[in-house]
N, CA, C and O atoms as a GROMACS GRO file, in nm:
protein
  360
    1MET      N    1  -1.619  -0.778  -1.050
    1MET     CA    2  -1.531  -0.671  -1.094
    1MET      C    3  -1.588  -0.535  -1.055
    1MET      O    4  -1.514  -0.443  -1.019
    2PHE      N    5  -1.720  -0.523  -1.062
    2PHE     CA    6  -1.780  -0.396  -1.026
    2PHE      C    7  -1.762  -0.367  -0.877
    2PHE      O    8  -1.734  -0.253  -0.838
    3ARG      N    9  -1.777  -0.469  -0.794
    3ARG     CA   10  -1.756  -0.452  -0.650
    3ARG      C   11  -1.611  -0.414  -0.620
    3ARG      O   12  -1.585  -0.332  -0.532
    4LEU      N   13  -1.517  -0.474  -0.693
    4LEU     CA   14  -1.376  -0.440  -0.677
    4LEU      C   15  -1.351  -0.296  -0.718
    4LEU      O   16  -1.276  -0.224  -0.651
    5HIS      N   17  -1.413  -0.253  -0.826
    5HIS     CA   18  -1.400  -0.114  -0.871
    5HIS      C   19  -1.451  -0.018  -0.763
    5HIS      O   20  -1.387   0.083  -0.735
    6LEU      N   21  -1.565  -0.049  -0.704
    6LEU     CA   22  -1.620   0.036  -0.598
    6LEU      C   23  -1.531   0.037  -0.474
    6LEU      O   24  -1.515   0.141  -0.410
    7ALA      N   25  -1.472  -0.079  -0.440
    7ALA     CA   26  -1.382  -0.087  -0.325
    7ALA      C   27  -1.257  -0.002  -0.348
    7ALA      O   28  -1.211   0.066  -0.256
    8LEU      N   29  -1.202  -0.005  -0.469
    8LEU     CA   30  -1.084   0.076  -0.501
    8LEU      C   31  -1.119   0.225  -0.503
    8LEU      O   32  -1.039   0.308  -0.461
    9LYS      N   33  -1.236   0.258  -0.550
    9LYS     CA   34  -1.281   0.397  -0.552
    9LYS      C   35  -1.296   0.450  -0.410
    9LYS      O   36  -1.258   0.564  -0.382
   10ALA      N   37  -1.351   0.368  -0.320
   10ALA     CA   38  -1.365   0.409  -0.180
   10ALA      C   39  -1.228   0.424  -0.113
   10ALA      O   40  -1.207   0.516  -0.034
   11LEU      N   41  -1.135   0.334  -0.145
   11LEU     CA   42  -0.999   0.344  -0.090
   11LEU      C   43  -0.932   0.472  -0.138
   11LEU      O   44  -0.863   0.539  -0.060
   12SER      N   45  -0.950   0.505  -0.264
   12SER     CA   46  -0.891   0.627  -0.319
   12SER      C   47  -0.946   0.752  -0.249
   12SER      O   48  -0.871   0.845  -0.220
   13ALA      N   49  -1.074   0.753  -0.223
   13ALA     CA   50  -1.135   0.867  -0.155
   13ALA      C   51  -1.087   0.878  -0.011
   13ALA      O   52  -1.069   0.988   0.041
   14LYS      N   53  -1.066   0.764   0.054
   14LYS     CA   54  -1.025   0.762   0.195
   14LYS      C   55  -0.878   0.803   0.212
   14LYS      O   56  -0.844   0.871   0.309
   15THR      N   57  -0.792   0.761   0.119
   15THR     CA   58  -0.649   0.782   0.136
   15THR      C   59  -0.589   0.887   0.044
   15THR      O   60  -0.471   0.919   0.056
   16SER      N   61  -0.668   0.942  -0.046
   16SER     CA   62  -0.622   1.036  -0.149
   16SER      C   63  -0.506   0.979  -0.231
   16SER      O   64  -0.411   1.050  -0.263
   17ALA      N   65  -0.516   0.851  -0.263
   17ALA     CA   66  -0.414   0.784  -0.345
   17ALA      C   67  -0.436   0.817  -0.492
   17ALA      O   68  -0.549   0.831  -0.538
   18ARG      N   69  -0.327   0.830  -0.566
   18ARG     CA   70  -0.332   0.852  -0.709
   18ARG      C   71  -0.294   0.722  -0.780
   18ARG      O   72  -0.227   0.637  -0.722
   19GLU      N   73  -0.338   0.708  -0.902
   19GLU     CA   74  -0.302   0.594  -0.986
   19GLU      C   75  -0.328   0.461  -0.914
   19GLU      O   76  -0.247   0.368  -0.922
   20LEU      N   77  -0.438   0.452  -0.846
   20LEU     CA   78  -0.474   0.332  -0.770
   20LEU      C   79  -0.519   0.223  -0.867
   20LEU      O   80  -0.596   0.249  -0.959
   21ARG      N   81  -0.471   0.102  -0.844
   21ARG     CA   82  -0.508  -0.009  -0.932
   21ARG      C   83  -0.506  -0.140  -0.855
   21ARG      O   84  -0.445  -0.152  -0.749
   22PHE      N   85  -0.576  -0.239  -0.912
   22PHE     CA   86  -0.575  -0.375  -0.858
   22PHE      C   87  -0.440  -0.435  -0.892
   22PHE      O   88  -0.401  -0.439  -1.009
   23PHE      N   89  -0.367  -0.482  -0.791
   23PHE     CA   90  -0.233  -0.538  -0.812
   23PHE      C   91  -0.237  -0.689  -0.828
   23PHE      O   92  -0.163  -0.745  -0.909
   24GLY      N   93  -0.323  -0.755  -0.751
   24GLY     CA   94  -0.332  -0.900  -0.763
   24GLY      C   95  -0.403  -0.962  -0.644
   24GLY      O   96  -0.456  -0.893  -0.558
   25LYS      N   97  -0.401  -1.093  -0.643
   25LYS     CA   98  -0.465  -1.168  -0.536
   25LYS      C   99  -0.365  -1.272  -0.486
   25LYS      O  100  -0.307  -1.347  -0.565
   26LEU      N  101  -0.347  -1.276  -0.356
   26LEU     CA  102  -0.260  -1.377  -0.294
   26LEU      C  103  -0.350  -1.483  -0.233
   26LEU      O  104  -0.438  -1.453  -0.153
   27THR      N  105  -0.327  -1.607  -0.270
   27THR     CA  106  -0.407  -1.715  -0.213
   27THR      C  107  -0.328  -1.782  -0.102
   27THR      O  108  -0.209  -1.812  -0.118
   28GLY      N  109  -0.392  -1.805   0.008
   28GLY     CA  110  -0.328  -1.867   0.123
   28GLY      C  111  -0.407  -1.987   0.171
   28GLY      O  112  -0.516  -2.015   0.120
   29LEU      N  113  -0.352  -2.057   0.268
   29LEU     CA  114  -0.418  -2.175   0.321
   29LEU      C  115  -0.543  -2.141   0.400
   29LEU      O  116  -0.643  -2.213   0.394
   30GLU      N  117  -0.538  -2.031   0.475
   30GLU     CA  118  -0.650  -1.996   0.562
   30GLU      C  119  -0.732  -1.878   0.511
   30GLU      O  120  -0.832  -1.842   0.572
   31GLY      N  121  -0.691  -1.819   0.401
   31GLY     CA  122  -0.765  -1.706   0.346
   31GLY      C  123  -0.688  -1.641   0.233
   31GLY      O  124  -0.567  -1.661   0.218
   32ASP      N  125  -0.758  -1.564   0.153
   32ASP     CA  126  -0.697  -1.495   0.040
   32ASP      C  127  -0.688  -1.346   0.071
   32ASP      O  128  -0.760  -1.294   0.156
   33TYR      N  129  -0.597  -1.278   0.000
   33TYR     CA  130  -0.581  -1.134   0.015
   33TYR      C  131  -0.589  -1.068  -0.121
   33TYR      O  132  -0.529  -1.116  -0.217
   34ILE      N  133  -0.662  -0.958  -0.128
   34ILE     CA  134  -0.668  -0.876  -0.247
   34ILE      C  135  -0.570  -0.761  -0.225
   34ILE      O  136  -0.572  -0.698  -0.119
   35VAL      N  137  -0.486  -0.734  -0.325
   35VAL     CA  138  -0.381  -0.634  -0.310
   35VAL      C  139  -0.406  -0.518  -0.406
   35VAL      O  140  -0.435  -0.539  -0.524
   36ALA      N  141  -0.396  -0.396  -0.355
   36ALA     CA  142  -0.410  -0.275  -0.436
   36ALA      C  143  -0.279  -0.197  -0.428
   36ALA      O  144  -0.209  -0.200  -0.327
   37GLU      N  145  -0.247  -0.128  -0.537
   37GLU     CA  146  -0.124  -0.050  -0.546
   37GLU      C  147  -0.160   0.092  -0.586
   37GLU      O  148  -0.247   0.112  -0.671
   38GLY      N  149  -0.095   0.190  -0.525
   38GLY     CA  150  -0.120   0.329  -0.560
   38GLY      C  151  -0.005   0.416  -0.516
   38GLY      O  152   0.090   0.370  -0.452
   39LYS      N  153  -0.014   0.543  -0.551
   39LYS     CA  154   0.089   0.639  -0.512
   39LYS      C  155   0.027   0.743  -0.421
   39LYS      O  156  -0.080   0.797  -0.450
   40VAL      N  157   0.094   0.771  -0.311
   40VAL     CA  158   0.051   0.873  -0.215
   40VAL      C  159   0.168   0.965  -0.186
   40VAL      O  160   0.284   0.929  -0.206
   41ASP      N  161   0.137   1.085  -0.140
   41ASP     CA  162   0.241   1.179  -0.099
   41ASP      C  163   0.291   1.142   0.039
   41ASP      O  164   0.216   1.090   0.122
   42ALA      N  165   0.418   1.170   0.064
   42ALA     CA  166   0.478   1.138   0.194
   42ALA      C  167   0.416   1.225   0.303
   42ALA      O  168   0.403   1.346   0.286
   43PRO      N  169   0.379   1.165   0.416
   43PRO     CA  170   0.329   1.245   0.528
   43PRO      C  171   0.440   1.334   0.584
   43PRO      O  172   0.559   1.302   0.572
   44ASP      N  173   0.401   1.443   0.646
   44ASP     CA  174   0.499   1.538   0.700
   44ASP      C  175   0.580   1.478   0.813
   44ASP      O  176   0.693   1.521   0.836
   45GLU      N  177   0.526   1.379   0.885
   45GLU     CA  178   0.598   1.323   1.000
   45GLU      C  179   0.706   1.223   0.962
   45GLU      O  180   0.781   1.177   1.048
   46GLU      N  181   0.717   1.187   0.831
   46GLU     CA  182   0.825   1.098   0.788
   46GLU      C  183   0.957   1.174   0.788
   46GLU      O  184   0.965   1.286   0.739
   47GLU      N  185   1.059   1.112   0.842
   47GLU     CA  186   1.190   1.175   0.849
   47GLU      C  187   1.283   1.115   0.745
   47GLU      O  188   1.272   0.998   0.710
   48ASP      N  189   1.376   1.198   0.695
   48ASP     CA  190   1.480   1.147   0.605
   48ASP      C  191   1.579   1.065   0.686
   48ASP      O  192   1.615   1.104   0.797
   49GLY      N  193   1.623   0.952   0.632
   49GLY     CA  194   1.721   0.870   0.700
   49GLY      C  195   1.666   0.785   0.812
   49GLY      O  196   1.743   0.734   0.894
   50GLU      N  197   1.536   0.768   0.818
   50GLU     CA  198   1.475   0.683   0.921
   50GLU      C  199   1.522   0.539   0.899
   50GLU      O  200   1.535   0.494   0.785
   51LYS      N  201   1.548   0.466   1.008
   51LYS     CA  202   1.603   0.331   0.996
   51LYS      C  203   1.508   0.228   1.056
   51LYS      O  204   1.430   0.258   1.146
   52ASP      N  205   1.517   0.104   1.003
   52ASP     CA  206   1.437  -0.006   1.058
   52ASP      C  207   1.514  -0.073   1.171
   52ASP      O  208   1.619  -0.024   1.212
   53ALA      N  209   1.462  -0.183   1.222
   53ALA     CA  210   1.522  -0.252   1.337
   53ALA      C  211   1.663  -0.305   1.307
   53ALA      O  212   1.743  -0.320   1.398
   54LEU      N  213   1.693  -0.334   1.179
   54LEU     CA  214   1.824  -0.386   1.142
   54LEU      C  215   1.924  -0.277   1.105
   54LEU      O  216   2.040  -0.307   1.074
   55GLY      N  217   1.881  -0.152   1.109
   55GLY     CA  218   1.970  -0.041   1.076
   55GLY      C  219   1.970  -0.002   0.930
   55GLY      O  220   2.050   0.082   0.890
   56ASN      N  221   1.882  -0.059   0.849
   56ASN     CA  222   1.872  -0.023   0.708
   56ASN      C  223   1.790   0.105   0.694
   56ASN      O  224   1.690   0.123   0.763
   57VAL      N  225   1.832   0.193   0.604
   57VAL     CA  226   1.762   0.319   0.583
   57VAL      C  227   1.633   0.292   0.505
   57VAL      O  228   1.634   0.224   0.403
   58ILE      N  229   1.522   0.347   0.556
   58ILE     CA  230   1.392   0.334   0.490
   58ILE      C  231   1.372   0.458   0.403
   58ILE      O  232   1.378   0.570   0.452
   59GLU      N  233   1.347   0.436   0.274
   59GLU     CA  234   1.326   0.547   0.183
   59GLU      C  235   1.190   0.610   0.208
   59GLU      O  236   1.098   0.545   0.257
   60ARG      N  237   1.177   0.738   0.173
   60ARG     CA  238   1.052   0.811   0.193
   60ARG      C  239   0.944   0.759   0.099
   60ARG      O  240   0.972   0.708  -0.009
   61THR      N  241   0.821   0.773   0.142
   61THR     CA  242   0.706   0.733   0.062
   61THR      C  243   0.691   0.824  -0.059
   61THR      O  244   0.705   0.946  -0.047
   62GLY      N  245   0.662   0.766  -0.174
   62GLY     CA  246   0.633   0.843  -0.294
   62GLY      C  247   0.753   0.889  -0.373
   62GLY      O  248   0.736   0.952  -0.477
   63GLU      N  249   0.873   0.861  -0.327
   63GLU     CA  250   0.993   0.899  -0.400
   63GLU      C  251   1.047   0.776  -0.471
   63GLU      O  252   1.014   0.663  -0.435
   64ALA      N  253   1.132   0.799  -0.572
   64ALA     CA  254   1.188   0.687  -0.650
   64ALA      C  255   1.258   0.588  -0.558
   64ALA      O  256   1.332   0.627  -0.467
   65GLY      N  257   1.235   0.462  -0.582
   65GLY     CA  258   1.298   0.358  -0.502
   65GLY      C  259   1.197   0.255  -0.457
   65GLY      O  260   1.093   0.236  -0.521
   66ALA      N  261   1.227   0.190  -0.348
   66ALA     CA  262   1.146   0.079  -0.300
   66ALA      C  263   1.006   0.122  -0.254
   66ALA      O  264   0.914   0.041  -0.257
   67ASN      N  265   0.990   0.245  -0.212
   67ASN     CA  266   0.861   0.292  -0.161
   67ASN      C  267   0.792   0.390  -0.255
   67ASN      O  268   0.715   0.475  -0.210
   68LEU      N  269   0.820   0.378  -0.384
   68LEU     CA  270   0.754   0.465  -0.481
   68LEU      C  271   0.603   0.442  -0.476
   68LEU      O  272   0.526   0.538  -0.479
   69CYS      N  273   0.562   0.316  -0.468
   69CYS     CA  274   0.420   0.281  -0.459
   69CYS      C  275   0.388   0.232  -0.318
   69CYS      O  276   0.472   0.176  -0.248
   70THR      N  277   0.264   0.254  -0.279
   70THR     CA  278   0.214   0.207  -0.151
   70THR      C  279   0.116   0.094  -0.179
   70THR      O  280   0.043   0.098  -0.278
   71PHE      N  281   0.113  -0.007  -0.092
   71PHE     CA  282   0.027  -0.123  -0.112
   71PHE      C  283  -0.071  -0.137   0.003
   71PHE      O  284  -0.038  -0.110   0.119
   72TRP      N  285  -0.192  -0.180  -0.031
   72TRP     CA  286  -0.296  -0.210   0.066
   72TRP      C  287  -0.347  -0.350   0.041
   72TRP      O  288  -0.345  -0.398  -0.072
   73VAL      N  289  -0.393  -0.417   0.146
   73VAL     CA  290  -0.452  -0.550   0.133
   73VAL      C  291  -0.585  -0.555   0.207
   73VAL      O  292  -0.607  -0.481   0.304
   74CYS      N  293  -0.673  -0.643   0.160
   74CYS     CA  294  -0.797  -0.672   0.234
   74CYS      C  295  -0.830  -0.819   0.212
   74CYS      O  296  -0.784  -0.880   0.115
   75SER      N  297  -0.908  -0.874   0.300
   75SER     CA  298  -0.936  -1.018   0.295
   75SER      C  299  -1.052  -1.052   0.201
   75SER      O  300  -1.064  -1.166   0.157
   76HIS      N  301  -1.135  -0.954   0.170
   76HIS     CA  302  -1.244  -0.976   0.075
   76HIS      C  303  -1.286  -0.842   0.016
   76HIS      O  304  -1.262  -0.736   0.075
   77VAL      N  305  -1.348  -0.847  -0.101
   77VAL     CA  306  -1.393  -0.724  -0.167
   77VAL      C  307  -1.496  -0.656  -0.078
   77VAL      O  308  -1.594  -0.718  -0.036
   78GLY      N  309  -1.474  -0.530  -0.051
   78GLY     CA  310  -1.563  -0.455   0.036
   78GLY      C  311  -1.517  -0.455   0.181
   78GLY      O  312  -1.577  -0.388   0.265
   79GLY      N  313  -1.410  -0.531   0.211
   79GLY     CA  314  -1.358  -0.536   0.347
   79GLY      C  315  -1.271  -0.415   0.378
   79GLY      O  316  -1.249  -0.329   0.293
   80GLU      N  317  -1.222  -0.410   0.500
   80GLU     CA  318  -1.136  -0.301   0.544
   80GLU      C  319  -0.996  -0.315   0.484
   80GLU      O  320  -0.934  -0.421   0.493
   81TRP      N  321  -0.948  -0.208   0.421
   81TRP     CA  322  -0.813  -0.209   0.361
   81TRP      C  323  -0.710  -0.181   0.469
   81TRP      O  324  -0.731  -0.097   0.556
   82THR      N  325  -0.597  -0.252   0.463
   82THR     CA  326  -0.486  -0.233   0.556
   82THR      C  327  -0.364  -0.192   0.475
   82THR      O  328  -0.324  -0.262   0.382
   83GLN      N  329  -0.305  -0.078   0.509
   83GLN     CA  330  -0.186  -0.032   0.438
   83GLN      C  331  -0.064  -0.109   0.487
   83GLN      O  332  -0.044  -0.123   0.608
   84LEU      N  333   0.014  -0.159   0.395
   84LEU     CA  334   0.135  -0.232   0.431
   84LEU      C  335   0.246  -0.134   0.468
   84LEU      O  336   0.248  -0.022   0.414
   85PRO      N  337   0.337  -0.172   0.558
   85PRO     CA  338   0.443  -0.080   0.601
   85PRO      C  339   0.545  -0.055   0.491
   85PRO      O  340   0.555  -0.132   0.394
   86ARG      N  341   0.619   0.053   0.507
   86ARG     CA  342   0.726   0.086   0.412
   86ARG      C  343   0.837  -0.019   0.423
   86ARG      O  344   0.853  -0.082   0.527
   87VAL      N  345   0.912  -0.035   0.315
   87VAL     CA  346   1.018  -0.135   0.311
   87VAL      C  347   1.154  -0.070   0.284
   87VAL      O  348   1.163   0.048   0.251
   88THR      N  349   1.259  -0.150   0.299
   88THR     CA  350   1.393  -0.105   0.264
   88THR      C  351   1.433  -0.171   0.133
   88THR      O  352   1.374  -0.272   0.096
   89PRO      N  353   1.531  -0.116   0.062
   89PRO     CA  354   1.574  -0.179  -0.062
   89PRO      C  355   1.634  -0.318  -0.038
   89PRO      O  356   1.643  -0.397  -0.132
   90HIS      N  357   1.675  -0.348   0.083
   90HIS     CA  358   1.736  -0.478   0.112
   90HIS      C  359   1.630  -0.585   0.119
   90HIS      O  360   1.662  -0.701   0.143
   0.00000   0.00000   0.00000
């Protein structure tokens, strides 16, 4: 738990995420993933009304809706965190 706390603290410092917390652990056949959840401000390069490959509108990061929280995963405690992409409400 202490190593997980340190990993989340390092992620918070790297990404300036607020309200960062341990979300859960996904177990898979070939490896497990540790999931963290937090809130970040939308980058300036995000556009309103941006669409995905299917034509669905992607909501901005940090605003109410599907992308209110941002998620990161890593394969082990102390490993490199990978930010998951934004999603659509669909």
